C-alpha positions in Angstrom: 98.9 71.2 71.6 96.0 72.2 73.9 94.6 70.1 76.8 92.6 70.7 80.0 94.2 70.4 83.4 91.9 70.6 86.4 89.3 72.3 84.1 91.8 74.9 82.8 92.7 74.9 79.1 96.5 75.1 78.7 98.4 75.4 75.5 101.7 73.5 75.7 104.7 75.1 74.2 108.4 74.2 74.4 111.8 75.8 74.0 112.1 77.4 77.5 113.5 76.0 80.7 111.1 73.7 82.5 109.7 74.7 85.9 109.5 72.0 88.6 107.5 72.1 91.8 107.7 69.7 94.7 104.8 70.2 97.2 103.7 68.9 100.6 100.4 70.5 101.5 97.2 70.0 103.4 95.8 67.8 100.6 98.4 65.1 100.9 99.8 65.4 104.5 98.4 65.8 108.0 99.5 68.6 110.4 102.0 66.4 112.1 103.9 65.8 108.9 103.6 69.4 107.7 105.1 70.7 110.9 108.3 68.7 110.2 108.7 70.7 107.0 107.6 74.1 108.4 111.1 75.6 107.9 112.1 79.1 108.9 113.2 81.4 106.1 116.8 81.0 107.2 116.6 77.2 106.7 114.9 77.7 103.3 117.7 80.0 102.2 120.3 77.5 103.4 118.6 74.6 101.5 118.3 76.7 98.3 121.9 77.9 98.5 123.3 74.4 98.9 121.3 73.1 95.9 122.4 76.0 93.7 126.0 75.7 94.7 126.0 72.0 93.9 124.6 72.8 90.4 121.6 70.6 90.9 119.3 73.5 90.2 119.8 76.9 88.6 117.2 79.0 90.4 114.7 78.4 93.2 111.9 79.7 95.4 110.8 78.0 98.6 107.3 78.7 100.0 106.6 77.6 103.6 103.2 78.3 105.3 101.2 76.5 107.9 99.4 74.5 105.1 102.2 73.9 102.6 105.9 73.6 101.9 106.8 73.9 98.2 110.0 74.2 96.2 109.7 75.8 92.8 112.9 75.4 90.7 114.5 75.2 87.3 116.9 72.4 86.6 117.3 69.0 85.1 114.6 66.3 85.7 117.2 64.3 87.6 117.5 67.2 90.1 114.2 66.0 91.7 116.0 63.4 93.9 118.4 66.1 95.2 115.6 68.4 96.2 113.8 65.6 98.0 117.0 64.6 99.7 117.4 68.2 100.9 113.9 68.3 102.3 114.4 64.9 104.0 117.6 66.1 105.6 116.0 69.4 106.8 112.9 67.6 108.2 114.6 64.5 109.6 112.1 62.3 107.6 113.6 59.4 105.6 113.4 60.0 101.9 111.2 57.0 101.1 108.5 58.0 103.6 108.7 61.7 102.6 108.4 60.9 98.9 105.1 59.0 99.5 103.6 62.3 100.7 104.9 64.7 98.1 103.2 66.0 95.0 105.4 66.5 91.9 104.7 69.0 89.1 106.7 69.9 86.1 106.4 72.1 83.1 103.0 73.5 82.5 101.6 71.7 85.5 104.1 73.4 87.8 103.2 76.8 86.3 99.5 76.1 86.7 100.0 75.0 90.3 101.9 78.2 91.2 99.1 80.4 89.6 96.4 78.5 91.5 98.4 78.8 94.8 99.0 82.6 94.3 95.4 83.2 93.4 94.0 81.4 96.4 92.1 78.6 94.6 94.4 75.9 95.8 94.1 77.0 99.5 92.3 75.1 102.2 90.0 78.2 102.4 89.4 79.2 98.7 90.0 82.9 98.1 91.9 83.5 101.3 94.2 86.6 101.1 97.2 85.5 103.2 98.7 83.2 100.6 99.4 85.8 98.0 101.5 87.9 100.5 103.3 84.7 101.7 104.2 83.8 98.1 105.4 87.3 97.4 107.6 87.3 100.5 109.1 83.9 99.5 109.8 85.1 96.0 111.4 88.4 97.3 113.7 86.4 99.7 115.0 84.4 96.8 115.4 87.5 94.6 117.3 89.3 97.3 119.6 86.3 97.6 120.1 86.0 93.9 118.4 82.6 93.8 116.2 83.6 90.8 116.9 84.9 87.3 114.8 85.9 84.3 112.5 82.9 84.0 111.5 82.5 87.6 111.2 86.3 87.9 108.8 86.3 84.9 106.8 83.3 86.1 106.2 84.6 89.6 105.5 88.2 88.5 102.9 86.9 86.1 101.3 84.8 88.8 101.1 87.9 91.1 99.6 90.0 88.3 97.1 87.2 87.6 96.1 87.0 91.3 95.5 90.8 91.3 93.3 90.5 88.2 91.3 87.7 89.7 90.7 89.8 92.9 89.5 92.7 90.8 87.3 90.8 88.3 85.8 88.0 90.4 84.1 87.7 93.8 86.7 85.1 94.9 88.2 87.4 97.5 85.4 89.9 97.9 83.8 87.4 100.4 87.2 86.1 101.4 87.3 83.8 104.5 90.7 83.0 105.9 91.6 80.6 108.7 92.0 83.6 110.9 88.4 84.7 110.1 87.1 81.2 110.8 89.0 81.1 114.1 87.5 84.4 115.2 84.0 83.3 114.3 84.5 80.1 116.3 85.4 82.2 119.4 82.5 84.6 118.9 80.0 81.7 118.9 80.9 80.8 122.5 78.4 83.1 124.1 77.2 86.7 124.8 80.3 88.0 126.5 83.4 86.1 125.3 86.8 86.8 126.7 89.6 85.9 124.3 93.4 85.9 124.8 95.5 85.9 121.6 99.0 84.6 121.9 101.3 85.8 119.1 99.7 89.0 118.2 102.9 90.4 116.7 102.8 87.8 113.8 100.8 88.3 110.6 98.3 85.6 111.4 97.8 86.8 115.0 97.3 90.4 113.8 94.7 89.2 111.3 92.9 87.2 114.1 92.8 90.4 116.2 91.2 92.4 113.3 88.5 89.8 112.9 87.9 89.5 116.7 87.3 93.2 117.2 84.6 93.1 114.5 82.5 91.0 116.9 80.6 93.1 119.5 80.3 90.2 122.0 84.0 89.7 122.2 86.6 91.3 124.5 90.2 90.8 123.6 93.6 90.7 125.3 96.8 90.0 123.4 100.3 89.0 124.4 102.8 91.2 122.9 106.6 91.7 122.9 107.6 95.3 122.8 109.1 97.1 119.8 107.4 95.3 117.0 105.6 96.5 113.8 102.1 95.7 115.0 102.2 97.7 118.3 100.6 100.8 116.8 98.0 98.7 115.0 97.0 97.0 118.3 96.9 100.4 120.1 94.6 101.8 117.4 92.2 98.8 117.9 92.1 99.5 121.6 93.2 96.1 122.6 94.7 95.5 126.0 98.1 94.0 125.8 99.8 91.8 128.4 103.3 90.5 128.8 103.8 87.1 127.2 105.5 85.7 130.3 102.3 86.4 132.3 100.0 84.7 129.8 98.9 81.9 132.1 97.5 84.4 134.6 95.1 85.7 131.9 94.1 82.2 130.7 92.4 81.6 134.0 89.7 84.2 133.1 89.6 83.6 129.4 86.8 81.7 127.6 89.0 81.2 124.5 92.8 81.2 123.9 94.0 81.5 120.3 97.7 80.9 119.7 99.4 81.7 116.4 103.2 82.1 116.8 106.2 80.9 114.9 107.8 79.6 118.0 109.4 76.1 117.9 108.3 75.6 121.5 104.8 75.2 123.1 103.2 78.5 124.2 100.8 76.4 126.4 101.7 73.2 128.1 99.7 70.8 130.2 102.1 71.1 133.2 101.9 74.9 133.4 98.2 75.1 132.6 97.3 72.7 135.5 99.2 75.1 137.9 97.3 78.2 136.8 93.7 77.3 136.2 91.1 75.8 138.6 87.5 74.6 138.4 85.7 73.1 135.5 85.1 76.2 133.5 84.8 75.5 129.8 87.6 76.9 127.7 88.3 76.7 124.0 91.9 76.6 122.8 92.5 77.3 119.1 96.0 76.4 117.7 96.7 78.0 114.4 100.4 77.3 114.3 102.5 74.8 112.5 104.4 73.4 114.3 101.7 73.4 117.0 101.8 76.0 119.7 99.7 74.1 122.2 100.4 70.8 124.0 97.6 68.5 122.8 97.5 66.7 126.2 95.8 69.8 127.7 92.5 68.1 126.8 93.1 65.9 129.9 91.8 68.9 131.9 88.1 69.0 132.5 86.3 71.6 130.4 89.2 72.1 128.0 88.6 71.7 124.2 91.4 72.1 121.7 91.1 72.5 117.9 93.9 73.0 115.5 94.2 74.2 111.9 93.0 70.8 110.5 89.6 71.4 112.2 88.9 74.2 109.8 89.0 71.9 106.8 85.3 71.2 107.1 84.4 74.9 107.5 86.7 75.6 104.5 84.9 73.1 102.3 81.5 74.9 103.1 83.0 78.2 102.1 84.6 76.7 99.0 81.2 75.4 97.8 79.8 79.0 97.9 82.6 80.2 95.7 82.3 77.6 92.9 81.2 80.2 90.3 84.1 82.5 91.2 86.6 79.6 91.0 85.4 78.8 87.4 85.9 82.5 86.4 89.3 82.5 88.1 90.4 79.4 86.1 89.4 81.1 82.9 91.6 84.1 83.8 94.5 81.8 84.8 94.3 80.1 81.4 94.5 83.4 79.5 97.3 84.7 81.7 99.4 81.5 81.4 99.0 81.6 77.6 100.4 85.2 77.6 103.2 84.2 79.9 104.3 81.3 77.6 104.2 83.6 74.6 106.4 86.2 76.4 108.9 83.5 77.4 109.1 82.0 74.0 109.6 85.4 72.4 112.3 86.3 75.0 114.1 83.0 74.2 113.9 83.9 70.4 115.3 87.4 70.8 119.0 86.4 70.6 118.3 84.7 67.2 116.1 87.4 65.6 118.8 89.1 63.6 120.2 85.7 62.3 116.7 84.6 61.3 116.0 87.9 59.6 119.2 87.5 57.6 118.3 83.9 56.7 114.9 84.9 55.4 116.0 87.9 53.5 117.0 85.9 50.4 114.4 83.2 50.6 110.9 83.3 49.0 107.8 83.5 51.2 106.6 80.2 49.7 109.5 78.3 51.3 108.5 79.6 54.8 104.9 78.7 54.2 105.8 75.1 53.1 108.1 74.6 56.1 105.3 75.7 58.4 102.8 73.3 56.6 105.2 70.4 57.0 106.2 71.0 60.6 103.3 72.7 62.4 100.0 71.2 63.6 96.8 72.1 61.6 95.8 74.5 64.4 99.2 76.2 64.3 99.4 76.3 60.5 95.9 77.8 60.4 96.9 80.6 62.9 100.0 81.3 60.8 98.0 81.7 57.6 95.5 84.0 59.3 98.4 86.2 60.4 99.8 86.4 56.8 96.4 87.4 55.5 96.2 90.3 58.0 99.3 91.8 56.2 97.5 91.5 52.8 94.4 93.2 54.3 96.5 96.1 55.4 97.6 96.9 51.9 
């Protein structure tokens, strides 16, 4: 049976384990709710381990980013309530309230959702590059902890291959605009000589922000940095002045813009400390790219201070997304083809243990019996395809 989901034609096939996905993302939850489910990788591993040990699910991957928390798993349909309970316990949100803000996908819809996420067409900023790397890291964490087996391995690897093909064959990411890019552009628009302090330069988002900032000739950049981290050489190569994190407030006084993008559970900028370190009515822009938030929202009580967070970029993202409509259409066509190949591979793999038995059963039966069984049990479309395949054998004689 073939039907269209979100403009993508999907052929439904059965006989393999069903994939489920439970999602909380920017489409159905605000930043305050998303931050409650912004689990660390250690917490994700703990949740998955508990679910697998309790036999509610057989394999699982958890994806947590600033814009989404998603659980991809194989199990019984009834396992949904256990996954929701685990998310509720981890976030401290009562199950009834949490369920109202969750999206539930199963079967082909879950596979389609994963492909769209990995390929960047489900992102707030369509075509952004970070999500593919984040999805790969989430998958690798589960693989290294033996939380996945053949089917999730195959599904995720196919999604990654599809994302690579889309990046190669469409313009979806050739003009990619990420939240980090939008933040850097926002800072650069402040004037002719803009001084920016980046807090959290050692993280992936912070490092991406730095790369975008240095591309603007009117921007000078300082970055807080803890020693002995993987981005130190990269920052040195860009010629960016680094400052000790504990001295950050001293540099905020002279900054026109402060961008914070850490994974810290604590505020990097608070109203109490900011009041002690800045004076005058100088206009300053604070950009908070973290979930949970890095910056105390009450700092806007100070004259001249403006604060924007990750939700602010939704409007900018929509403008970018409209420009990429043609590329999205092309990407959906590729996704449709790749999912069809994935489903065929999975069906064939599930059939392999029976292949010798079937060969033996067919060896003493006439071809006509197989044809009549197909006619009686297959749809017209399936039966037509079967007959075409048989004719190809005749054509080869």
